[in-house]
N, C-alpha and C positions, 0 to 999 in steps of 0.2 A: 101379663105376667110382669113382675116388679123386676128391677135391675139385679137386686140381691139373689134372686132366684135364676136369673141368666148367669151371674157370675158362678153360682154354684154348679149350674149345668155345664159350663166352660171348663171349671176347673176339674168336674168329675170326668169329662172326658181325657183330659191329661192324665188324672189319676188311674183311670182305666187302661190306658195305653201302657202306662209304666208297669202295672200289675200283669198284663198278658206276657209282655216282653221278658219280665223278670222270673215269672213262675211257670210259665207253660213246660218246661221239661220236667219238672217234679209233678206237674198235673197230669203230664201223660202217663207217668210211673204209677202215680195214684188211681187213675182210671182203669189202668190195665190189670192192676192189683185186686180192684172190685169186681172186674167183669171177666177176666180170662178164664178159660174152662179149668176145673179142678185138676191139679198136677202140671200145667203148663210151665208155671214158674215155681221157684222155690222162695222167692221173697223178693223185696224191692230191689237189692242189688243185683239179683239174677235178671230181672225185668231189664235193669240198664244194661247189663252186660249182653243179654240176648238182642236187645233193641240195637245197641250200636253195631253189634257183630254182623246181625242179619239185614239191618235196614239202613245202618248210618246214622251219623249225628243228627242229621236234620230230621229224622224221624221222631226225634224227641220234641219236636215242633209240631208233629202232625195234628191237624185240627185247629192249629192257630189262627186260620183264617177267619173262621166262624167268630171267635170271642174277639178278634182285633176289630173286625167290621162291626160287631155288635156291642163290645164292651164300652164304647164310648156313650152310646145310648144307654146301656144298663147302668152304669156308674154314675152318669149324669142324672139319670131318673131315681137312682138309690139316694145321691147326696141332696138332690133337689127335694125329693120326699122326706127325706130326714129333716132338712131345714123347715119345710112347711109343717111337719108333725110336731117339730118342737115349738113352734109359734101357735099351733092349736091347742097343745097341751098346756102351755103357760105363756102368759104375756111378758113375763120376765125373762131376761137373757140367761140368768144362771138357774139351770134346772138341777134338781135332786137327781142322785143316779137312779132311783126308781122311774123318775119321768124319763131320764135319758133311755132306760130299758124299754119303756112304752113307745118312746118315739121310735127307735130302732126296730121294735117289732113292727109297727105301722109300715115303716119305710120297707122292710124286708118284704111284707105281704104286697106293696105295690110294686117293688122291684121284680117280683116273679113273673110279671107279665111279659117282661123282655127276657129275663134270665133263663126261663125254661126253653123257649126255643134256640137260644143262642147255645145252652149248654147241652141241648139234646144233638144239635149237629156236631158239636165239638166231640162228644162222646162216641157218636156213631163213625167219625173219623178216625179216632184213636183206638177205636176197636177193630181197626184194619191192620193186619200183621205183615204187609209188604208182599201180599201174593199177587199174580197178574190180573186178578179179578177186582182188585181194590178200585173203589170209586173215587173221583173228584168230588169237591163240596157241591158244585153245581148239579152233579147227578144224583146226589143223596137227597138234595133238596127237591129236585123234580120228581124223583123216585116218590118220597114221602108225600108230596102234594097229590101225585097223580094217584097213589093207591090208597091214600088214608084221608086226604082232604086236611082241613084246618085242625078240628078239635082232637082226631085221633091220630092225625099226623104230625103236622108242625107244632102243636101244641100237645104233644104226648109227654106225659110227666109233670103237666103244669100244677095239679094240685099236690102232688108230694114235693114239688118245688116250693109251693107256698107253705106247706108243713114244715120244710126244712129252714126257710128264710126266716120265718118269725122267731124261732128262739136263736138261730145264728146271729141275727143282727142285732137282737136285743144283747146278747152276749158281747159282740162285736164293739158295739158303741159304748157300752157300760164299761168294758175294760179299758177301752182306749182313754175315755173320759176320766176313769179313776186313776190311770197312769198319769195322764197329763196333769191333772190336778195336783198329784204328789210331786210331780217334778216343778209345777209353778209355784209351789210352797217355797221351794229352795230357790229357784232361779228367776221367779217373777213371772209375768205375764208372757213375755216373749222367750220361751224356752230355747235351748240350743236345739240344732237340727239333730243331732244324735238321740236327744231326749224324746223329739217327736218320732224319730225312727223306732225308739224303743217302744213307744206308746203304741204305735201301730202294729208293732209285732206282738205286743201282748194282746191287741184287738184281734188279731188274725189267729192266734192260738186259742182264744176263748171262742172265736166262731166255730172252729172245728170241734172242740170239746163239746159245745152245745147241741151240735146237729148231726155228728158223724154217721151213726146208724142209718138216719134217712136220706143221707148222701149216698150211701150204699145202694138202698132201695131205688133211689132216683136214676143213678146210673144203669141199674139192672133192666128197669124197666124201659127206659129210654132207648137202650141198645137192642132189647127184643125185637124179633122180626115182626111180631104182632101187637096190637095195643092192648093193654089190660082190660079185664072184663070186671064188672060189678062196679060198685060205688068206690070213690077214692078210699074211704076207711077200710073197706072189705079188701081191695088189692094191696093197699099197703101193709095190712096185717097179715095178708096171705104171703107177700113176698118177705116180710120179716120172719114169718115162721119157716119160709122155705130156706133161706140162708141159714138159719139156726139149725135145721135138719141137715142141711149138707156140709156145713163147716163148723157147727157149734156156736157158742156166743162170740167166740173171737171172730167168726166171719163178718159180724157186724162192725168190726173195727179193721178189717183187712185194707191196708193202704194208708192208715191213719198216720204212720211214721213219715213217709214222705210228704203228706199233707201238712203236718205240723212243721217240718223242715222247710217246705215251700211257704208256709204262711209268715215266716219271719221276714225273707226279703221282699215277697210280694205285697204283704200288708204295710210293711215299712215304707216301701217306694210308693205305695198308693196313697198313703196318708200324707207323706212329705210331699208328693207333686200336687196333690189336691190343696194342701194347706198352702205351700208356697205359691202356687197359681192364684188361689183366692186372695191372699194378701197382696199379690201383685196387682190383681184386677181391682180390688178394694182401693189401692193407692192412685191408680190410674182413673177410676170411675168415681171415687168418694163414697160408695156404698158398699 
């Protein structure tokens, strides 16, 4: 592993931690909007109000342990895979936006290996509503491993995560690079921090717009008591039809508003932390 990849792994860890801390409350609202029984909540603001009233402020950070422990690895893998993918696609440092999209898609596919179990445990923690029977993260992990094993338990939802991550990160990196290049035309190579934050926010919005219905499917599959049956294409299609039959087409976009609101500070902080850490490491290590 060369030094530049190590730098990307370390910077990705810092970016991932920033993402979790900033974005977790709105992520909890998003997940509950996607998975709560019909009629339980009137909308995102009702989810927020009921969560604060019944469970307290820190319930908004429910499930944070899983991504906080895992996000360093997830984001490190993502940014490293993206860096490697860019070098595989082109030997030249300046890639076209189409090449950026292809590199993002490859990185997303690789990233699903870690993102799937991290998000599965997060979703299962967020799907608990403060009852005495709520489980700790350790109990959830133990139960999934004991009852279902690796493929049908720990890695439940892997293929729908792959299906989500490919378009999501193609959109994420393309939008980020497009915005950053526009700012670079005006401010030069070293764009201001606010412009970096704005570019990261643009990437975050594009991420969700590119994949949101698949994220709804992923959350529902990962929260269900039993693993899905059939091939990935079959159970993804079946879940999409079920959502539409229950809630109409709008059900495929339930929770999109908090996701978009979350994506602005979360993606901005991720990219800013990653880029600033990488630049610092580059100065220290010279690569």
